[in-house]
mmCIF file as Biopython writes it, N, C-alpha, C and O atoms, coordinates in Angstrom:
data_model
#
loop_
_atom_site.group_PDB
_atom_site.id
_atom_site.type_symbol
_atom_site.label_atom_id
_atom_site.label_alt_id
_atom_site.label_comp_id
_atom_site.label_asym_id
_atom_site.label_entity_id
_atom_site.label_seq_id
_atom_site.pdbx_PDB_ins_code
_atom_site.Cartn_x
_atom_site.Cartn_y
_atom_site.Cartn_z
_atom_site.occupancy
_atom_site.B_iso_or_equiv
_atom_site.auth_seq_id
_atom_site.auth_asym_id
_atom_site.pdbx_PDB_model_num
ATOM 1   N N  . UNK A ? 1  ? 117.813 129.535 82.422 1.0 0.0 1  A 1 
ATOM 2   C CA . UNK A ? 1  ? 118.661 130.353 81.585 1.0 0.0 1  A 1 
ATOM 3   C C  . UNK A ? 1  ? 118.316 130.022 80.134 1.0 0.0 1  A 1 
ATOM 4   O O  . UNK A ? 1  ? 118.273 128.855 79.745 1.0 0.0 1  A 1 
ATOM 5   N N  . UNK A ? 2  ? 118.072 131.057 79.345 1.0 0.0 2  A 1 
ATOM 6   C CA . UNK A ? 2  ? 117.722 130.796 77.956 1.0 0.0 2  A 1 
ATOM 7   C C  . UNK A ? 2  ? 118.965 130.477 77.123 1.0 0.0 2  A 1 
ATOM 8   O O  . UNK A ? 2  ? 120.094 130.644 77.584 1.0 0.0 2  A 1 
ATOM 9   N N  . UNK A ? 3  ? 118.745 130.025 75.919 1.0 0.0 3  A 1 
ATOM 10  C CA . UNK A ? 3  ? 119.858 129.579 75.071 1.0 0.0 3  A 1 
ATOM 11  C C  . UNK A ? 3  ? 120.841 130.702 74.782 1.0 0.0 3  A 1 
ATOM 12  O O  . UNK A ? 3  ? 122.049 130.469 74.747 1.0 0.0 3  A 1 
ATOM 13  N N  . UNK A ? 4  ? 120.348 131.910 74.576 1.0 0.0 4  A 1 
ATOM 14  C CA . UNK A ? 4  ? 121.238 133.041 74.298 1.0 0.0 4  A 1 
ATOM 15  C C  . UNK A ? 4  ? 122.211 133.274 75.455 1.0 0.0 4  A 1 
ATOM 16  O O  . UNK A ? 4  ? 123.395 133.528 75.237 1.0 0.0 4  A 1 
ATOM 17  N N  . UNK A ? 5  ? 121.709 133.187 76.670 1.0 0.0 5  A 1 
ATOM 18  C CA . UNK A ? 5  ? 122.572 133.398 77.836 1.0 0.0 5  A 1 
ATOM 19  C C  . UNK A ? 5  ? 123.518 132.226 78.052 1.0 0.0 5  A 1 
ATOM 20  O O  . UNK A ? 5  ? 124.652 132.419 78.490 1.0 0.0 5  A 1 
ATOM 21  N N  . UNK A ? 6  ? 123.069 131.020 77.753 1.0 0.0 6  A 1 
ATOM 22  C CA . UNK A ? 6  ? 123.986 129.869 77.832 1.0 0.0 6  A 1 
ATOM 23  C C  . UNK A ? 6  ? 125.130 130.063 76.849 1.0 0.0 6  A 1 
ATOM 24  O O  . UNK A ? 6  ? 126.288 129.786 77.161 1.0 0.0 6  A 1 
ATOM 25  N N  . UNK A ? 7  ? 124.793 130.539 75.664 1.0 0.0 7  A 1 
ATOM 26  C CA . UNK A ? 7  ? 125.827 130.772 74.654 1.0 0.0 7  A 1 
ATOM 27  C C  . UNK A ? 7  ? 126.779 131.888 75.094 1.0 0.0 7  A 1 
ATOM 28  O O  . UNK A ? 7  ? 127.961 131.864 74.750 1.0 0.0 7  A 1 
ATOM 29  N N  . UNK A ? 8  ? 126.277 132.849 75.843 1.0 0.0 8  A 1 
ATOM 30  C CA . UNK A ? 8  ? 127.131 133.939 76.325 1.0 0.0 8  A 1 
ATOM 31  C C  . UNK A ? 8  ? 128.209 133.387 77.234 1.0 0.0 8  A 1 
ATOM 32  O O  . UNK A ? 8  ? 129.376 133.754 77.104 1.0 0.0 8  A 1 
ATOM 33  N N  . UNK A ? 9  ? 127.839 132.519 78.144 1.0 0.0 9  A 1 
ATOM 34  C CA . UNK A ? 9  ? 128.809 131.919 79.048 1.0 0.0 9  A 1 
ATOM 35  C C  . UNK A ? 9  ? 129.833 131.101 78.259 1.0 0.0 9  A 1 
ATOM 36  O O  . UNK A ? 9  ? 131.031 131.169 78.534 1.0 0.0 9  A 1 
ATOM 37  N N  . UNK A ? 10 ? 129.366 130.339 77.293 1.0 0.0 10 A 1 
ATOM 38  C CA . UNK A ? 10 ? 130.256 129.548 76.432 1.0 0.0 10 A 1 
ATOM 39  C C  . UNK A ? 10 ? 131.214 130.461 75.657 1.0 0.0 10 A 1 
ATOM 40  O O  . UNK A ? 10 ? 132.418 130.207 75.608 1.0 0.0 10 A 1 
ATOM 41  N N  . UNK A ? 11 ? 130.675 131.516 75.056 1.0 0.0 11 A 1 
ATOM 42  C CA . UNK A ? 11 ? 131.500 132.431 74.256 1.0 0.0 11 A 1 
ATOM 43  C C  . UNK A ? 11 ? 132.542 133.149 75.106 1.0 0.0 11 A 1 
ATOM 44  O O  . UNK A ? 11 ? 133.681 133.331 74.677 1.0 0.0 11 A 1 
ATOM 45  N N  . UNK A ? 12 ? 132.154 133.554 76.302 1.0 0.0 12 A 1 
ATOM 46  C CA . UNK A ? 12 ? 133.111 134.226 77.192 1.0 0.0 12 A 1 
ATOM 47  C C  . UNK A ? 12 ? 134.235 133.271 77.583 1.0 0.0 12 A 1 
ATOM 48  O O  . UNK A ? 12 ? 135.395 133.673 77.669 1.0 0.0 12 A 1 
ATOM 49  N N  . UNK A ? 13 ? 133.890 132.018 77.817 1.0 0.0 13 A 1 
ATOM 50  C CA . UNK A ? 13 ? 134.919 131.024 78.152 1.0 0.0 13 A 1 
ATOM 51  C C  . UNK A ? 13 ? 135.867 130.817 76.975 1.0 0.0 13 A 1 
ATOM 52  O O  . UNK A ? 13 ? 137.083 130.742 77.149 1.0 0.0 13 A 1 
ATOM 53  N N  . UNK A ? 14 ? 135.297 130.728 75.784 1.0 0.0 14 A 1 
ATOM 54  C CA . UNK A ? 14 ? 136.122 130.524 74.594 1.0 0.0 14 A 1 
ATOM 55  C C  . UNK A ? 14 ? 137.029 131.732 74.307 1.0 0.0 14 A 1 
ATOM 56  O O  . UNK A ? 14 ? 138.155 131.567 73.839 1.0 0.0 14 A 1 
ATOM 57  N N  . UNK A ? 15 ? 136.535 132.937 74.588 1.0 0.0 15 A 1 
ATOM 58  C CA . UNK A ? 15 ? 137.357 134.151 74.406 1.0 0.0 15 A 1 
ATOM 59  C C  . UNK A ? 15 ? 138.624 134.082 75.242 1.0 0.0 15 A 1 
ATOM 60  O O  . UNK A ? 15 ? 139.683 134.549 74.824 1.0 0.0 15 A 1 
ATOM 61  N N  . UNK A ? 16 ? 138.504 133.501 76.414 1.0 0.0 16 A 1 
ATOM 62  C CA . UNK A ? 16 ? 139.656 133.385 77.305 1.0 0.0 16 A 1 
ATOM 63  C C  . UNK A ? 16 ? 140.496 132.140 77.006 1.0 0.0 16 A 1 
ATOM 64  O O  . UNK A ? 16 ? 141.512 131.890 77.655 1.0 0.0 16 A 1 
ATOM 65  N N  . UNK A ? 17 ? 140.058 131.375 76.022 1.0 0.0 17 A 1 
ATOM 66  C CA . UNK A ? 17 ? 140.767 130.157 75.620 1.0 0.0 17 A 1 
ATOM 67  C C  . UNK A ? 17 ? 140.925 129.177 76.784 1.0 0.0 17 A 1 
ATOM 68  O O  . UNK A ? 17 ? 141.980 128.570 76.969 1.0 0.0 17 A 1 
ATOM 69  N N  . UNK A ? 18 ? 139.851 129.040 77.562 1.0 0.0 18 A 1 
ATOM 70  C CA . UNK A ? 18 ? 139.885 128.157 78.721 1.0 0.0 18 A 1 
ATOM 71  C C  . UNK A ? 18 ? 138.955 126.969 78.536 1.0 0.0 18 A 1 
ATOM 72  O O  . UNK A ? 18 ? 137.943 127.050 77.839 1.0 0.0 18 A 1 
ATOM 73  N N  . UNK A ? 19 ? 139.316 125.882 79.167 1.0 0.0 19 A 1 
ATOM 74  C CA . UNK A ? 19 ? 138.452 124.701 79.165 1.0 0.0 19 A 1 
ATOM 75  C C  . UNK A ? 19 ? 137.440 124.820 80.301 1.0 0.0 19 A 1 
ATOM 76  O O  . UNK A ? 19 ? 137.587 125.649 81.199 1.0 0.0 19 A 1 
ATOM 77  N N  . UNK A ? 20 ? 136.429 123.989 80.243 1.0 0.0 20 A 1 
ATOM 78  C CA . UNK A ? 20 ? 135.454 123.945 81.328 1.0 0.0 20 A 1 
ATOM 79  C C  . UNK A ? 20 ? 136.154 123.547 82.631 1.0 0.0 20 A 1 
ATOM 80  O O  . UNK A ? 20 ? 135.829 124.069 83.697 1.0 0.0 20 A 1 
ATOM 81  N N  . UNK A ? 21 ? 137.093 122.642 82.544 1.0 0.0 21 A 1 
ATOM 82  C CA . UNK A ? 21 ? 137.819 122.183 83.725 1.0 0.0 21 A 1 
ATOM 83  C C  . UNK A ? 21 ? 138.615 123.323 84.357 1.0 0.0 21 A 1 
ATOM 84  O O  . UNK A ? 21 ? 138.647 123.460 85.580 1.0 0.0 21 A 1 
ATOM 85  N N  . UNK A ? 22 ? 139.254 124.134 83.523 1.0 0.0 22 A 1 
ATOM 86  C CA . UNK A ? 22 ? 140.051 125.243 84.051 1.0 0.0 22 A 1 
ATOM 87  C C  . UNK A ? 22 ? 139.185 126.266 84.784 1.0 0.0 22 A 1 
ATOM 88  O O  . UNK A ? 22 ? 139.568 126.758 85.846 1.0 0.0 22 A 1 
ATOM 89  N N  . UNK A ? 23 ? 138.028 126.585 84.226 1.0 0.0 23 A 1 
ATOM 90  C CA . UNK A ? 23 ? 137.137 127.532 84.894 1.0 0.0 23 A 1 
ATOM 91  C C  . UNK A ? 23 ? 136.593 126.920 86.183 1.0 0.0 23 A 1 
ATOM 92  O O  . UNK A ? 23 ? 136.519 127.594 87.210 1.0 0.0 23 A 1 
ATOM 93  N N  . UNK A ? 24 ? 136.219 125.665 86.129 1.0 0.0 24 A 1 
ATOM 94  C CA . UNK A ? 24 ? 135.719 124.987 87.322 1.0 0.0 24 A 1 
ATOM 95  C C  . UNK A ? 24 ? 136.762 125.037 88.439 1.0 0.0 24 A 1 
ATOM 96  O O  . UNK A ? 24 ? 136.427 125.311 89.592 1.0 0.0 24 A 1 
ATOM 97  N N  . UNK A ? 25 ? 138.005 124.776 88.104 1.0 0.0 25 A 1 
ATOM 98  C CA . UNK A ? 25 ? 139.073 124.833 89.109 1.0 0.0 25 A 1 
ATOM 99  C C  . UNK A ? 25 ? 139.220 126.238 89.669 1.0 0.0 25 A 1 
ATOM 100 O O  . UNK A ? 25 ? 139.402 126.410 90.875 1.0 0.0 25 A 1 
ATOM 101 N N  . UNK A ? 26 ? 139.144 127.232 88.817 1.0 0.0 26 A 1 
ATOM 102 C CA . UNK A ? 26 ? 139.250 128.631 89.242 1.0 0.0 26 A 1 
ATOM 103 C C  . UNK A ? 26 ? 138.122 128.984 90.222 1.0 0.0 26 A 1 
ATOM 104 O O  . UNK A ? 26 ? 138.327 129.744 91.168 1.0 0.0 26 A 1 
ATOM 105 N N  . UNK A ? 27 ? 136.944 128.429 89.987 1.0 0.0 27 A 1 
ATOM 106 C CA . UNK A ? 27 ? 135.787 128.717 90.827 1.0 0.0 27 A 1 
ATOM 107 C C  . UNK A ? 27 ? 135.690 127.811 92.052 1.0 0.0 27 A 1 
ATOM 108 O O  . UNK A ? 27 ? 134.897 128.062 92.960 1.0 0.0 27 A 1 
ATOM 109 N N  . UNK A ? 28 ? 136.498 126.763 92.069 1.0 0.0 28 A 1 
ATOM 110 C CA . UNK A ? 28 ? 136.471 125.835 93.190 1.0 0.0 28 A 1 
ATOM 111 C C  . UNK A ? 28 ? 135.288 124.876 93.147 1.0 0.0 28 A 1 
ATOM 112 O O  . UNK A ? 28 ? 134.782 124.452 94.186 1.0 0.0 28 A 1 
ATOM 113 N N  . UNK A ? 29 ? 134.849 124.537 91.926 1.0 0.0 29 A 1 
ATOM 114 C CA . UNK A ? 29 ? 133.759 123.582 91.757 1.0 0.0 29 A 1 
ATOM 115 C C  . UNK A ? 29 ? 134.218 122.474 90.822 1.0 0.0 29 A 1 
ATOM 116 O O  . UNK A ? 29 ? 135.267 122.590 90.188 1.0 0.0 29 A 1 
ATOM 117 N N  . UNK A ? 30 ? 133.451 121.417 90.735 1.0 0.0 30 A 1 
ATOM 118 C CA . UNK A ? 30 ? 133.784 120.312 89.839 1.0 0.0 30 A 1 
ATOM 119 C C  . UNK A ? 30 ? 133.450 120.659 88.387 1.0 0.0 30 A 1 
ATOM 120 O O  . UNK A ? 30 ? 132.598 121.505 88.118 1.0 0.0 30 A 1 
ATOM 121 N N  . UNK A ? 31 ? 134.126 120.000 87.475 1.0 0.0 31 A 1 
ATOM 122 C CA . UNK A ? 31 ? 133.876 120.221 86.048 1.0 0.0 31 A 1 
ATOM 123 C C  . UNK A ? 31 ? 132.422 119.915 85.699 1.0 0.0 31 A 1 
ATOM 124 O O  . UNK A ? 31 ? 131.794 120.650 84.937 1.0 0.0 31 A 1 
ATOM 125 N N  . UNK A ? 32 ? 131.897 118.845 86.252 1.0 0.0 32 A 1 
ATOM 126 C CA . UNK A ? 32 ? 130.502 118.483 85.987 1.0 0.0 32 A 1 
ATOM 127 C C  . UNK A ? 32 ? 129.535 119.571 86.414 1.0 0.0 32 A 1 
ATOM 128 O O  . UNK A ? 32 ? 128.543 119.835 85.735 1.0 0.0 32 A 1 
ATOM 129 N N  . UNK A ? 33 ? 129.825 120.200 87.538 1.0 0.0 33 A 1 
ATOM 130 C CA . UNK A ? 33 ? 128.980 121.306 88.011 1.0 0.0 33 A 1 
ATOM 131 C C  . UNK A ? 33 ? 129.045 122.481 87.051 1.0 0.0 33 A 1 
ATOM 132 O O  . UNK A ? 33 ? 128.026 123.103 86.751 1.0 0.0 33 A 1 
ATOM 133 N N  . UNK A ? 34 ? 130.248 122.785 86.569 1.0 0.0 34 A 1 
ATOM 134 C CA . UNK A ? 34 ? 130.376 123.894 85.621 1.0 0.0 34 A 1 
ATOM 135 C C  . UNK A ? 34 ? 129.637 123.577 84.316 1.0 0.0 34 A 1 
ATOM 136 O O  . UNK A ? 34 ? 128.973 124.446 83.750 1.0 0.0 34 A 1 
ATOM 137 N N  . UNK A ? 35 ? 129.751 122.362 83.853 1.0 0.0 35 A 1 
ATOM 138 C CA . UNK A ? 35 ? 129.059 121.966 82.615 1.0 0.0 35 A 1 
ATOM 139 C C  . UNK A ? 35 ? 127.551 122.169 82.771 1.0 0.0 35 A 1 
ATOM 140 O O  . UNK A ? 35 ? 126.891 122.672 81.861 1.0 0.0 35 A 1 
ATOM 141 N N  . UNK A ? 36 ? 127.013 121.780 83.920 1.0 0.0 36 A 1 
ATOM 142 C CA . UNK A ? 36 ? 125.579 121.981 84.161 1.0 0.0 36 A 1 
ATOM 143 C C  . UNK A ? 36 ? 125.213 123.456 84.131 1.0 0.0 36 A 1 
ATOM 144 O O  . UNK A ? 36 ? 124.162 123.821 83.604 1.0 0.0 36 A 1 
ATOM 145 N N  . UNK A ? 37 ? 126.059 124.302 84.683 1.0 0.0 37 A 1 
ATOM 146 C CA . UNK A ? 37 ? 125.807 125.746 84.665 1.0 0.0 37 A 1 
ATOM 147 C C  . UNK A ? 37 ? 125.822 126.251 83.225 1.0 0.0 37 A 1 
ATOM 148 O O  . UNK A ? 37 ? 124.910 126.960 82.799 1.0 0.0 37 A 1 
ATOM 149 N N  . UNK A ? 38 ? 126.857 125.883 82.482 1.0 0.0 38 A 1 
ATOM 150 C CA . UNK A ? 38 ? 126.985 126.350 81.101 1.0 0.0 38 A 1 
ATOM 151 C C  . UNK A ? 38 ? 125.832 125.857 80.230 1.0 0.0 38 A 1 
ATOM 152 O O  . UNK A ? 38 ? 125.433 126.532 79.281 1.0 0.0 38 A 1 
ATOM 153 N N  . UNK A ? 39 ? 125.302 124.681 80.553 1.0 0.0 39 A 1 
ATOM 154 C CA . UNK A ? 39 ? 124.190 124.127 79.780 1.0 0.0 39 A 1 
ATOM 155 C C  . UNK A ? 39 ? 122.823 124.534 80.321 1.0 0.0 39 A 1 
ATOM 156 O O  . UNK A ? 39 ? 121.790 124.113 79.802 1.0 0.0 39 A 1 
ATOM 157 N N  . UNK A ? 40 ? 122.827 125.359 81.371 1.0 0.0 40 A 1 
ATOM 158 C CA . UNK A ? 40 ? 121.574 125.834 81.936 1.0 0.0 40 A 1 
ATOM 159 C C  . UNK A ? 40 ? 120.791 124.777 82.692 1.0 0.0 40 A 1 
ATOM 160 O O  . UNK A ? 40 ? 119.571 124.883 82.818 1.0 0.0 40 A 1 
ATOM 161 N N  . UNK A ? 41 ? 121.474 123.762 83.195 1.0 0.0 41 A 1 
ATOM 162 C CA . UNK A ? 41 ? 120.790 122.659 83.881 1.0 0.0 41 A 1 
ATOM 163 C C  . UNK A ? 41 ? 121.026 122.667 85.378 1.0 0.0 41 A 1 
ATOM 164 O O  . UNK A ? 41 ? 120.673 121.709 86.066 1.0 0.0 41 A 1 
ATOM 165 N N  . UNK A ? 42 ? 121.619 123.740 85.894 1.0 0.0 42 A 1 
ATOM 166 C CA . UNK A ? 42 ? 121.883 123.835 87.333 1.0 0.0 42 A 1 
ATOM 167 C C  . UNK A ? 42 ? 121.183 125.052 87.903 1.0 0.0 42 A 1 
ATOM 168 O O  . UNK A ? 42 ? 121.044 126.079 87.237 1.0 0.0 42 A 1 
ATOM 169 N N  . UNK A ? 43 ? 120.751 124.923 89.128 1.0 0.0 43 A 1 
ATOM 170 C CA . UNK A ? 43 ? 120.229 126.083 89.848 1.0 0.0 43 A 1 
ATOM 171 C C  . UNK A ? 43 ? 121.436 126.855 90.366 1.0 0.0 43 A 1 
ATOM 172 O O  . UNK A ? 43 ? 122.120 126.411 91.288 1.0 0.0 43 A 1 
ATOM 173 N N  . UNK A ? 44 ? 121.685 127.984 89.780 1.0 0.0 44 A 1 
ATOM 174 C CA . UNK A ? 44 ? 122.879 128.761 90.076 1.0 0.0 44 A 1 
ATOM 175 C C  . UNK A ? 44 ? 122.653 129.637 91.305 1.0 0.0 44 A 1 
ATOM 176 O O  . UNK A ? 44 ? 121.729 130.449 91.341 1.0 0.0 44 A 1 
ATOM 177 N N  . UNK A ? 45 ? 123.497 129.462 92.294 1.0 0.0 45 A 1 
ATOM 178 C CA . UNK A ? 45 ? 123.439 130.287 93.499 1.0 0.0 45 A 1 
ATOM 179 C C  . UNK A ? 45 ? 124.044 131.658 93.201 1.0 0.0 45 A 1 
ATOM 180 O O  . UNK A ? 45 ? 124.956 131.775 92.382 1.0 0.0 45 A 1 
ATOM 181 N N  . UNK A ? 46 ? 123.536 132.686 93.865 1.0 0.0 46 A 1 
ATOM 182 C CA . UNK A ? 46 ? 123.987 134.052 93.617 1.0 0.0 46 A 1 
ATOM 183 C C  . UNK A ? 46 ? 125.489 134.206 93.823 1.0 0.0 46 A 1 
ATOM 184 O O  . UNK A ? 46 ? 126.153 134.902 93.055 1.0 0.0 46 A 1 
ATOM 185 N N  . UNK A ? 47 ? 126.026 133.565 94.848 1.0 0.0 47 A 1 
ATOM 186 C CA . UNK A ? 47 ? 127.460 133.666 95.132 1.0 0.0 47 A 1 
ATOM 187 C C  . UNK A ? 47 ? 128.295 133.162 93.946 1.0 0.0 47 A 1 
ATOM 188 O O  . UNK A ? 47 ? 129.289 133.785 93.573 1.0 0.0 47 A 1 
ATOM 189 N N  . UNK A ? 48 ? 127.893 132.056 93.369 1.0 0.0 48 A 1 
ATOM 190 C CA . UNK A ? 48 ? 128.625 131.502 92.232 1.0 0.0 48 A 1 
ATOM 191 C C  . UNK A ? 48 ? 128.406 132.347 90.975 1.0 0.0 48 A 1 
ATOM 192 O O  . UNK A ? 48 ? 129.326 132.512 90.174 1.0 0.0 48 A 1 
ATOM 193 N N  . UNK A ? 49 ? 127.207 132.877 90.800 1.0 0.0 49 A 1 
ATOM 194 C CA . UNK A ? 49 ? 126.944 133.771 89.667 1.0 0.0 49 A 1 
ATOM 195 C C  . UNK A ? 49 ? 127.848 134.996 89.757 1.0 0.0 49 A 1 
ATOM 196 O O  . UNK A ? 49 ? 128.366 135.464 88.744 1.0 0.0 49 A 1 
ATOM 197 N N  . UNK A ? 50 ? 128.036 135.511 90.965 1.0 0.0 50 A 1 
ATOM 198 C CA . UNK A ? 50 ? 128.916 136.664 91.169 1.0 0.0 50 A 1 
ATOM 199 C C  . UNK A ? 50 ? 130.365 136.310 90.859 1.0 0.0 50 A 1 
ATOM 200 O O  . UNK A ? 50 ? 131.071 137.092 90.224 1.0 0.0 50 A 1 
ATOM 201 N N  . UNK A ? 51 ? 130.812 135.138 91.301 1.0 0.0 51 A 1 
ATOM 202 C CA . UNK A ? 51 ? 132.179 134.709 91.003 1.0 0.0 51 A 1 
ATOM 203 C C  . UNK A ? 51 ? 132.397 134.603 89.495 1.0 0.0 51 A 1 
ATOM 204 O O  . UNK A ? 51 ? 133.430 135.032 88.980 1.0 0.0 51 A 1 
ATOM 205 N N  . UNK A ? 52 ? 131.425 134.034 88.794 1.0 0.0 52 A 1 
ATOM 206 C CA . UNK A ? 52 ? 131.534 133.905 87.338 1.0 0.0 52 A 1 
ATOM 207 C C  . UNK A ? 52 ? 131.556 135.272 86.660 1.0 0.0 52 A 1 
ATOM 208 O O  . UNK A ? 52 ? 132.360 135.510 85.758 1.0 0.0 52 A 1 
ATOM 209 N N  . UNK A ? 53 ? 130.683 136.158 87.089 1.0 0.0 53 A 1 
ATOM 210 C CA . UNK A ? 53 ? 130.634 137.480 86.470 1.0 0.0 53 A 1 
ATOM 211 C C  . UNK A ? 53 ? 131.935 138.240 86.732 1.0 0.0 53 A 1 
ATOM 212 O O  . UNK A ? 53 ? 132.444 138.920 85.841 1.0 0.0 53 A 1 
ATOM 213 N N  . UNK A ? 54 ? 132.472 138.131 87.937 1.0 0.0 54 A 1 
ATOM 214 C CA . UNK A ? 54 ? 133.761 138.767 88.237 1.0 0.0 54 A 1 
ATOM 215 C C  . UNK A ? 54 ? 134.874 138.168 87.387 1.0 0.0 54 A 1 
ATOM 216 O O  . UNK A ? 54 ? 135.729 138.887 86.872 1.0 0.0 54 A 1 
ATOM 217 N N  . UNK A ? 55 ? 134.856 136.852 87.245 1.0 0.0 55 A 1 
ATOM 218 C CA . UNK A ? 55 ? 135.880 136.168 86.453 1.0 0.0 55 A 1 
ATOM 219 C C  . UNK A ? 55 ? 135.882 136.669 85.003 1.0 0.0 55 A 1 
ATOM 220 O O  . UNK A ? 55 ? 136.941 136.868 84.407 1.0 0.0 55 A 1 
ATOM 221 N N  . UNK A ? 56 ? 134.682 136.868 84.448 1.0 0.0 56 A 1 
ATOM 222 C CA . UNK A ? 56 ? 134.568 137.315 83.058 1.0 0.0 56 A 1 
ATOM 223 C C  . UNK A ? 56 ? 134.499 138.839 82.924 1.0 0.0 56 A 1 
ATOM 224 O O  . UNK A ? 56 ? 134.357 139.369 81.823 1.0 0.0 56 A 1 
ATOM 225 N N  . UNK A ? 57 ? 134.601 139.537 84.069 1.0 0.0 57 A 1 
ATOM 226 C CA . UNK A ? 57 ? 134.573 141.000 84.082 1.0 0.0 57 A 1 
ATOM 227 C C  . UNK A ? 57 ? 133.278 141.548 83.476 1.0 0.0 57 A 1 
ATOM 228 O O  . UNK A ? 57 ? 133.291 142.494 82.689 1.0 0.0 57 A 1 
ATOM 229 N N  . UNK A ? 58 ? 132.171 140.932 83.861 1.0 0.0 58 A 1 
ATOM 230 C CA . UNK A ? 58 ? 130.840 141.346 83.432 1.0 0.0 58 A 1 
ATOM 231 C C  . UNK A ? 58 ? 129.956 141.467 84.666 1.0 0.0 58 A 1 
ATOM 232 O O  . UNK A ? 58 ? 130.311 140.978 85.738 1.0 0.0 58 A 1 
ATOM 233 N N  . UNK A ? 59 ? 128.827 142.104 84.520 1.0 0.0 59 A 1 
ATOM 234 C CA . UNK A ? 59 ? 127.855 142.107 85.621 1.0 0.0 59 A 1 
ATOM 235 C C  . UNK A ? 59 ? 127.089 140.784 85.588 1.0 0.0 59 A 1 
ATOM 236 O O  . UNK A ? 59 ? 127.069 140.087 84.574 1.0 0.0 59 A 1 
ATOM 237 N N  . UNK A ? 60 ? 126.472 140.460 86.696 1.0 0.0 60 A 1 
ATOM 238 C CA . UNK A ? 60 ? 125.629 139.254 86.746 1.0 0.0 60 A 1 
ATOM 239 C C  . UNK A ? 60 ? 124.523 139.374 85.720 1.0 0.0 60 A 1 
ATOM 240 O O  . UNK A ? 60 ? 124.203 138.401 85.037 1.0 0.0 60 A 1 
ATOM 241 N N  . UNK A ? 61 ? 123.931 140.560 85.600 1.0 0.0 61 A 1 
ATOM 242 C CA . UNK A ? 61 ? 122.858 140.771 84.610 1.0 0.0 61 A 1 
ATOM 243 C C  . UNK A ? 61 ? 123.342 140.530 83.188 1.0 0.0 61 A 1 
ATOM 244 O O  . UNK A ? 61 ? 122.651 139.879 82.405 1.0 0.0 61 A 1 
ATOM 245 N N  . UNK A ? 62 ? 124.517 141.043 82.840 1.0 0.0 62 A 1 
ATOM 246 C CA . UNK A ? 62 ? 125.038 140.855 81.492 1.0 0.0 62 A 1 
ATOM 247 C C  . UNK A ? 62 ? 125.274 139.378 81.175 1.0 0.0 62 A 1 
ATOM 248 O O  . UNK A ? 62 ? 125.056 138.931 80.049 1.0 0.0 62 A 1 
ATOM 249 N N  . UNK A ? 63 ? 125.712 138.644 82.162 1.0 0.0 63 A 1 
ATOM 250 C CA . UNK A ? 63 ? 126.061 137.248 81.933 1.0 0.0 63 A 1 
ATOM 251 C C  . UNK A ? 63 ? 124.872 136.304 81.991 1.0 0.0 63 A 1 
ATOM 252 O O  . UNK A ? 63 ? 124.838 135.310 81.266 1.0 0.0 63 A 1 
ATOM 253 N N  . UNK A ? 64 ? 123.888 136.600 82.849 1.0 0.0 64 A 1 
ATOM 254 C CA . UNK A ? 64 ? 122.821 135.624 83.078 1.0 0.0 64 A 1 
ATOM 255 C C  . UNK A ? 64 ? 121.407 136.091 82.781 1.0 0.0 64 A 1 
ATOM 256 O O  . UNK A ? 64 ? 120.504 135.257 82.701 1.0 0.0 64 A 1 
ATOM 257 N N  . UNK A ? 65 ? 121.175 137.386 82.615 1.0 0.0 65 A 1 
ATOM 258 C CA . UNK A ? 65 ? 119.795 137.850 82.420 1.0 0.0 65 A 1 
ATOM 259 C C  . UNK A ? 65 ? 119.628 138.650 81.167 1.0 0.0 65 A 1 
ATOM 260 O O  . UNK A ? 65 ? 118.525 139.107 80.869 1.0 0.0 65 A 1 
#
């Protein structure tokens, strides 16, 4: 994930005024796992990418590509 897309995930989270922990809980993953996703250091599975895109009301393409 390039820096622009990492920033998109960060910005969307900030728009909702949520912490990394709160989003991680919503997705059913650990905070550390979410941090890795937001920092582009995790191999993101399609199922989780879909959950994130649904959570932010965006398409997977808009959020990650």
